[in-house]
N, C-alpha and C positions, 0 to 999 in steps of 0.2 A: 695841455700843458707841455711845456718843452724843458728839456735838460740837456746836459752836454757830457758825453763820455769819451774817454781816451784809453785805447787798448794798447798796451806796451807788449810787443813781442820781440822775439830774437832777431828777426829780419826787419821789421817794420813797426812803425809806431803810427796808429790811426786813430783818428777823432771825428766827431761829427755832432751837430745837433740832433736830437732824439724827441720824437713825438711819443710822450710817456703814456698817451691815452691808447695808442695803437702798437707801441712798441717797434717803431720803424724810423729809419734814418730820415732826416729832414734835408733834402738836398743831396750833393755829392760829398762823400767823405774825403778828408784830406790823409794822405799817407806819406810819411817821410822814412827813408831808410834808417834803421836802428844804427847809430855811430858805432864804429868798431876800433878799438875796444868799446864795449858799452858799458863805459864808467858812469858813476851817478850823475856828475854835474853835466856831462855831455847829453846824457839821455833827458835830464830834467830840462835842459836847454830846448831840446827838441819838443817836448811836451808843451813848454811855454810858447813855441813858435806854432804849433798845432792850434792851440786855442786862440792865439793872437789873430789867426788867419780868419776867424769868425767873428772877432770882435765881442766874444762872449764875456759876460761879466758877472754871471751867477755862479752858484755851486757846481763844481766839477768832480766827476768821479774818474778816478784813475786806477787801471789794474796793475798788477805786478806779478810775474811768474814765480811765486814763492810765498813763504808764510810771512804773513803781514800782520802786525799787532800795534794798535794805537798810533798808525802811521810809520812805524819803523819795520824795516826788512830784516827778518831772522834767518832766511836761507837764501842760497844763491846756486842751487843745483845746475841751473843753464844759463847763469848769469855771472858777470865778473865777481869774485870774491869780495871786492871792495864794497859791495852792496850791503853785506852783512853789517847790521848796526846803523845804517843810513836812515835817517828820518825823511823819508820820501815825501810825506805830507808837508813837511815845514819846508823842504826845499822847492817843491812846486808851487807852494803858496807865494814863495818870494818871486815867482816869475809869471804869475797870473793875477788878475784883479779880483778874483772871487776866492771863496774859501774850497778846500779840497777834501774829498772822501777816498781814501785809498782800500784796496781790498785785493785779494788773490784772483788771478785772472779766470781760473776755473770757477770759482765762486761766482764771479760775474756773469760768464756764460750760463752757469746753472739759474741763477737769478732770472735772466732774460727767459729761459726755456720754461721755468715753472709759471712765469707770468704770462707769457705770451706764445709759448711754443708747444713743444712735445709733452712737457710735463703739466701743462695747465689743468687744474682741477683735480690732480692726482693725489690722493691721500696715501698714507702709510709712509714707508721708506723708499726714497727715490734717490738713485745714484746717477750723476752727471759725470761721464768720463770725456776729456778732450784728448785726441791723439794727435800728437804734433811731434816737435822735437823731443818732448817727453811725454808723459801721460799726467795730464792733470784731473782732479777730482773735486766734485762738490757733493755734499751729502745734505738731503732734506728730510725732516721728520714732520709729516702732517703740513708741508709747505714752508717750514722754518728752516733756515739755513744753519748748519753745524759748520763754522768756518775753519778753514785751514787745514783740511784733511789732506794728506798727502800719500794717498794710495798708491800713486804710481811708484812709489819706492818700497813697496811690500816685497818680501823676499818670495821669489818663484824659482825653484829648481836652484837654490843657491845663490841667486844673484838679483839685483834689483829688476822689478818687473818690467820698467820701462826701457831697459836696455835690450830686451829682445822682443817686446810688443809694441813699441812705439811706432808711428808713422815713418820717423826718421829711421828706424830699424829696417823697415820694410824697404826703403829707398837705398839705404846703404848697403844692404845685402841683395838688393835686387829680387825681392822675393815676389812670386805671383800672389795675387789675392788668396787663392785657396791655401797656399803655403802659410801666409801671414796669419789667416784667420785660425790656424791650428795653434799658433803663438798666442793670439788674442784669447782663444778659448781656453788655453791653459792658464793665462793671467785671470781671466773672469771666474774659473773654477775655483782658484784659491782665494779670491775676494768672496765668492759665494758661500765658501765654508764658513766664514766669520761674520758676514753681514745679514744674509739672507733678505735682500732687498725686494720690493714689490715692483719696480720698474728700473731699468737701466736706459739712460739716454746717453748716445754716443755722438761726440761732436769732433770739430777739427775738420781739416780739409778733406779726410776720407770719408766724412759722412755724406759728401755729395755722390759718393760712389758706393753707398751702402748696400745697393742690389748685388754687389759683386763679393761680398764677404759676410753681411749679417745674416743671411738665410742659411750659411754654413755653420753657424754657431750652434752649439749643443747645451747652451745655458739653460737652467730651469727657470730663470727669470726672463720675462719678456724683455727684449732689446729693441729699441725704436732709434732712428736717426734723429739728431737735431733738426729743427725746422729754422732756425734763424741764421745758420752757417756762420759764414765770417763776420757777420754783423752782431752776434751774440755777445761778444766781450764789450763792445762800445755801448749796446743798449742795456747791458747789465749794470755798467758802471755808472751810466747816467741814472738808472733806477736806483741803484744804491746811494748815490749822492742825495737825490731827493727824499728817500726813506731813512737816510742815516743807518744804512746797513753796511756792516763790514768792521775792520778792526783799524 
């Protein structure tokens, strides 16, 4: 069975056909730079272009880096503020031949990891964290998604956790992996006091170098790197569209 997913990010918009039986991309994905400024109409035009390059006409899953309810964006922490109140699902449906399922980008990545990757078969409470421009989060209880968690914005030492512990913060401040791991440790310690998860899956680009920082963490919870890496958002979006998961 095939589906189609589009993953919207701050620097690129990526899409591809997805083999939903295996959780793998079918062929080469298409990536188009995210318009700057990333205004709703411009971004939705690019989403339509990505889908159009495949000639796909079925149900499409589309991620958004923020809170998404019934197709409407409610936050824009790392997007242009004009996104707030935008009906993304309706806007994209005007540009593609099929119907659209929207959901938070970290929720999509988490769905992929729970179905095909590091979280497959895991019961209890699983927390997926994506480290990038900010920190995205996805929470699962016995495999069921609790949508639109925003744990990247929990207060750690008086400020947003992602301000100090995101991958962007590591690059911006030119931190070594050991020094950045201390930041992540402090962030996770704050999360663990309130959640008590059974497993934490860490994704985003830094998961490819997990050996440089995950062993340095002192969390009580087992932390494992994501397995689908940069394909997780696309795969999860396609899966969400097929299973009608999301907001």
